[in-house]
N, C-alpha and C positions, 0 to 999 in steps of 0.2 A: 461670521466673525473672521477677521484676518489673523492667521497664525503662522509663525515661522516654523518650517518643517526641520526637524532634527532626526538623526538616526537613533532608532530604538536600540538600547543595549542588547548584546547577544543573548543574555539570560532571558529576555522577554520575547525574543524573535520566535516566529512560527506559532504564536498563541492567539492570532487574530485579535490583537488588542492595540490600543493607542494609549499614550500617557499624556495627560493635559493637566497643568496646574489648576488647583481648586478655583481660583478666581476667573479662569477662562473656560471652565466646563459649563457652558450655558447652551440652552436650546434656542430656537428662533424667537421665543417670547421673552428671553432674558432670564428664564428660570434656571436654577442650579440643577445640574445632573449629578446624581450621586455616583460614587465609585462603584465599579462592578456592573453598571447598567449596560445592557446590550442596546446599542444605538445604531441607527442608519447614519453613516457618515457620507457626506457628499462633497466633492471638490472637482472642478473642471468638468462638470456634467456627468461624472462617474460616481457610483455609489456602491456601498456594500454594508454588511453588518459586522460590527466589531464590539468588543468590550472596552468601555472607557474606564481607565484607571487614573489615579492621581499621580502627581509628580512633586517631589520636594526640590525647591530651587537650590542650586549650588551657588557658591560665591560669585558675584558679578552678574547673575541671571535674574535677580529679584524683580518681579513684576513684568518680565518680558512675556509676550504672548507666544508661547511655545507649544508645539505638538510633536511628540516623538512617535515615529512610525517605522516599522520594519521595511526591509527592501521589497518584500512581496506586495505589501499594501501600497507602498510608494508607486510601484509599477501599476497596480490596479487603478489607483486614483490619478496616475500620470502627474506625479509631483516629484520635485527634486529637493535634496537637502539644502539647507541654508537659503531657501527662497520662501517668501511670504505668499500665501494663497488664501482665498476665501473658502472657509469651511462651514458647513451646516451640520448640526447634530440633532437627530430626532429620536428620542427614546422609543424603543420598541416594546411591545407587550409580550405576553406569554408565547404567542405564535412566533414572534421574532426570535425569542430565546431558543425555542425548539429548533427553528430553522438554523440559527447560528450554531447550536451544538451539534446538529446533524451534519453540518458541512465544515466543522472546525478542521483546520489543517493539522493541528497537533493530535497525533493518534492516542496520546494518553488522555485526552479529553473526549475525542470523538468516539472511540470504540466502546468504552464503558457506557457512555450515554446512549449509543445506538442499541446496545444489548438491553439496557434498561427500558428504552422506549418500545422495542420489539416485544420484550417480556410483558410489559404493561398491556399492549394491545392483544397479545395472545391470551392473557388472563381475562380481558374483557370478552374476547371471542368464546373462551371456555365457559364463562358465566352465561353468556347468551345461549350457548348450546345446551346448557344444563337446565334452563328454565322450562322448556316443554315437557321433558320427562318428570320434572318435579311437580308441575301442575297436574299431570295425569295421575301421579301417585297420590297427591293430596285429594283429588276428586274421588278416586277409588277408595281410599282409606276412610274418608268421612262419609261417603255414600253407603258403605257397608255398615257403618255404625249407626247411621240414621235409619236404616230399614229394619234393623233388629228390633223385635218386640220384647218387652220385658213382662213376664207373667209372674204368677206366684211361684216361689221356689219349690222345687220337688224335694220331698223328704229323702234323705240319704239313708244308707243301710244302718247307721247307728242312731237314727232318730227314734225317739219314743213313739209308740202308736198313739194315734189321736182317738178320743172317745166320742 
């Protein structure tokens, strides 16, 4: 789709995101892309992963095919402001989201996510390391119970004598 490049407001810069009005947020098949979706954006043969957000038109802009991109991504995609380019958007899956968050330029997004992902994988590793000792304990515990024989109870010291 052809979109006219605009400068992303400073509040949204360095967040690896673009803003596109609802009616122009479409994939190659023409299906709508929801807000907050991590997508592979391509222009001029260059691509990368960004979060696609919405944009509310201001007076005089209604219906225009606009895309708001920060200076970093304009450089990555080799596009200039106030020029129309052909863009493609392909929604990514879970792997694309993890890849995006791991490489996010905003440290307020990247650092907590990296700590979270590292902690998750360390937890999985700890779980895997705990399984062999647990299996050994279960085998030993149930083996000793299964080999014990139960006989008649022996009379205790306070038991009455039997005739």
